[in-house]
C-alpha positions in Angstrom: 99.5 73.6 157.1 96.0 74.3 158.2 93.0 75.1 155.9 93.0 78.8 156.9 96.6 79.2 155.7 95.8 77.3 152.4 92.8 79.6 151.8 95.0 82.7 152.3 97.5 81.4 149.8 94.8 80.6 147.3 93.3 84.0 147.7 96.7 85.6 147.2 97.3 83.6 144.0 93.9 84.7 142.6 94.8 88.3 143.2 98.1 87.9 141.5 96.7 86.0 138.5 95.4 88.2 135.7 91.7 88.2 135.1 90.6 86.1 132.1 90.0 88.1 129.0 86.3 88.8 128.5 85.0 87.8 125.1 85.2 91.0 123.0 82.3 92.3 121.0 83.7 91.5 117.5 80.6 93.0 115.9 81.5 96.4 117.3 84.4 97.2 115.0 86.1 96.1 111.8 89.5 95.8 113.4 91.2 95.3 116.8 94.6 95.7 118.4 96.0 93.0 120.7 97.5 94.3 124.0 99.0 92.4 126.9 99.4 93.1 130.6 96.5 92.7 130.8 95.4 90.7 127.7 92.8 92.6 125.8 91.5 93.3 122.3 91.0 97.0 121.7 88.5 97.9 119.0 89.5 100.2 116.2 86.4 101.9 114.8 88.2 103.7 112.0 91.2 102.0 110.4 94.0 104.3 109.1 94.2 103.3 105.5 94.1 104.5 101.9 91.8 103.3 99.2 93.1 100.3 97.3 92.9 102.2 94.0 95.5 104.8 95.2 98.2 102.2 95.5 100.3 102.4 92.3 103.0 100.2 91.0 102.2 97.1 93.0 99.5 95.5 90.8 100.7 91.9 90.9 101.1 91.9 94.7 97.7 93.7 95.1 95.9 91.2 92.9 97.5 88.2 94.6 96.7 89.3 98.1 93.2 90.4 97.1 92.4 87.0 95.7 93.9 85.2 98.7 91.9 87.3 101.1 88.7 86.9 99.2 89.0 83.1 99.2 89.7 83.2 102.9 86.7 85.5 103.6 84.4 83.1 101.7 85.4 80.2 103.9 88.1 78.5 101.8 91.7 77.7 102.9 94.1 80.5 102.2 97.9 81.0 102.5 99.8 83.1 105.1 101.5 85.9 103.4 104.9 87.7 103.8 105.1 91.1 102.2 108.8 91.9 102.1 111.1 94.4 100.4 111.8 98.1 100.1 110.8 100.5 102.8 107.8 102.8 102.1 106.5 100.9 99.1 103.1 100.2 100.5 103.4 96.8 102.3 101.3 97.6 105.3 99.1 100.0 103.3 98.2 97.1 101.0 97.2 94.8 103.9 94.9 97.4 105.4 93.5 98.4 102.0 92.8 94.8 101.0 91.1 94.2 104.3 88.9 97.3 103.8 87.9 96.2 100.3 87.0 92.7 101.2 85.4 93.6 104.5 83.0 95.8 102.6 81.8 92.6 100.9 82.2 90.3 103.9 81.6 92.2 107.2 82.6 89.2 109.3 86.2 89.6 108.2 88.1 91.3 111.0 91.7 92.6 111.1 93.7 92.0 114.3 97.0 93.8 114.7 99.7 92.1 116.8 103.0 93.8 117.7 106.2 91.8 117.2 107.1 92.4 120.9 103.9 90.6 121.9 104.5 87.5 119.8 105.1 85.5 122.9 101.4 85.9 123.8 100.1 84.7 120.4 98.9 81.3 121.7 96.5 83.1 124.1 95.3 85.4 121.3 94.7 82.4 119.0 92.6 80.7 121.6 90.3 83.7 121.7 90.0 84.0 117.9 89.5 80.3 117.5 86.3 80.4 119.4 84.8 83.4 117.7 82.3 83.1 114.8 84.3 85.4 112.6 87.3 85.2 110.2 90.4 87.1 111.1 93.5 88.5 109.4 96.2 88.5 112.0 98.6 91.2 111.0 102.1 91.9 112.2 103.9 95.0 110.7 107.7 95.2 110.4 108.4 91.7 111.5 112.1 90.8 112.0 114.3 88.9 114.4 117.7 89.4 115.9 120.4 86.9 116.8 119.1 86.0 120.3 115.4 86.6 119.6 113.2 83.8 120.7 109.9 85.3 119.4 110.3 83.3 116.2 109.4 80.2 118.1 106.0 81.7 119.0 105.5 82.7 115.4 105.5 79.0 114.5 102.3 78.6 116.5 100.7 80.9 114.0 102.2 79.4 110.9 102.2 75.7 111.8 99.8 75.6 114.7 101.4 72.6 116.4 99.3 69.5 116.9 96.2 71.6 117.3 96.7 73.3 114.0 96.3 76.9 113.1 92.7 78.1 113.7 90.7 77.6 110.5 89.3 81.1 110.9 92.7 82.8 111.1 95.2 83.8 108.4 98.5 85.5 109.1 99.9 88.5 107.1 103.3 90.0 108.0 105.4 92.8 106.5 109.2 92.9 106.7 112.1 94.7 105.1 113.9 91.3 105.1 113.0 88.3 103.0 114.3 85.9 105.6 113.2 88.0 108.6 116.8 88.4 109.8 119.7 90.5 108.6 121.9 89.0 105.9 125.1 89.7 107.8 123.7 87.9 110.8 123.0 84.8 108.7 126.6 84.9 107.3 128.1 85.3 110.8 126.2 82.4 112.2 127.2 80.2 109.2 130.9 81.1 109.5 131.1 80.4 113.2 128.9 77.3 113.4 130.2 73.7 113.7 127.7 72.7 111.1 127.2 75.8 108.9 124.4 74.2 106.9 122.2 73.9 110.0 123.4 77.0 111.9 120.5 79.3 110.8 118.2 76.8 109.2 115.6 77.1 111.9 115.3 80.9 111.6 115.8 81.2 107.9 113.3 78.5 107.1 110.6 80.4 109.0 109.9 82.5 105.9 109.4 79.3 104.0 106.3 78.6 106.1 104.6 81.5 104.4 102.6 80.3 101.4 102.8 83.7 99.7 106.0 85.8 99.3 105.1 89.2 97.8 108.2 91.3 96.9 108.2 95.1 96.9 110.9 96.9 95.1 112.0 100.6 94.9 109.9 102.6 92.4 111.3 104.5 89.5 110.6 108.2 88.8 107.6 107.6 86.5 105.9 105.4 89.2 106.7 108.0 91.8 105.1 110.8 89.8 102.1 108.5 88.9 101.5 108.0 92.6 101.4 111.8 93.2 99.2 112.3 90.2 96.7 109.6 91.5 96.6 111.4 94.9 95.9 114.7 93.2 93.0 113.3 91.2 91.5 111.5 94.2 91.6 114.6 96.5 90.9 117.3 93.9 94.2 119.0 94.0 94.8 120.9 90.8 98.4 122.0 90.0 100.1 122.9 86.8 101.7 119.7 85.4 105.2 121.1 85.0 105.2 122.8 88.4 103.9 119.6 90.0 106.6 117.6 88.4 109.4 120.0 89.3 108.4 120.2 92.9 107.9 116.5 93.3 111.4 115.7 91.9 112.9 118.4 94.1 111.1 116.9 97.1 112.4 113.3 96.5 115.9 114.7 95.8 116.0 116.4 99.2 114.9 113.1 100.8 117.4 111.1 99.0 114.8 108.4 98.1 111.8 107.6 96.0 108.9 105.5 97.5 105.2 105.5 98.0 105.8 107.0 101.5 107.8 109.9 100.1 105.1 110.5 97.4 102.4 110.6 100.1 104.5 113.0 102.3 105.0 115.3 99.3 101.3 115.2 98.6 100.4 116.0 102.2 102.6 119.1 101.9 101.1 120.0 98.5 97.5 119.6 99.7 98.2 121.8 102.7 99.8 124.6 100.6 96.7 124.5 98.3 94.2 124.6 101.1 92.9 121.1 100.6 91.9 119.0 103.6 92.8 115.3 103.5 90.2 113.1 105.2 
């Protein structure tokens, strides 16, 4: 093969290969979202979050995550955290609110959101974060794995870091409805059909053990549900008769068949709109 043919092949390969990711301007925003094809970090100028004081009924988890994040922001080692449990009880809201609170004190703390579907690209993302003079909370919302899902192997690069180690300036926070990141019936099925049941799902189940912090979120009772709504009303200046508010809030959750922080917020959005109050 002559040199001209080799040059054409090399030129074709260069066109096919994605351009390297330009170093983003991390000073431009408090948060970023990781995208692939092509790889890029999109800045988020305004993070969609609520104030930390508006999160009711999760005081222990709030204080634990706040302390862990503050230590990390000040340069100390910190634990990866798995926030697991009931839907709509403020897991992702807590991560974003804690980041907002600590970032106000330490502007160099950045939040980077990673979609579960893009977990396979996490090694490339970590290489970019490792080289930056900032500290990063790498955040994956609604993390879970199915029977044939191989993304959990990529997650080990975040939690364990291989021989290179997890970047010193990165901590990983994830939320999940599942404590072990996979459905219980799937765990039992694999155990029952495996030659060695004790090892059948150990690799996947033990993944959650690699999180230093497990923060559990449980369904709220009626008093906590009403307290959430009352806190929203006070924060946004919505004034409603107490008995009327209570009756409408209970009716709302009854029609939804559930009580949670998300349901409380949805009721409040409706309430504020009916009372002519804009929610920023």
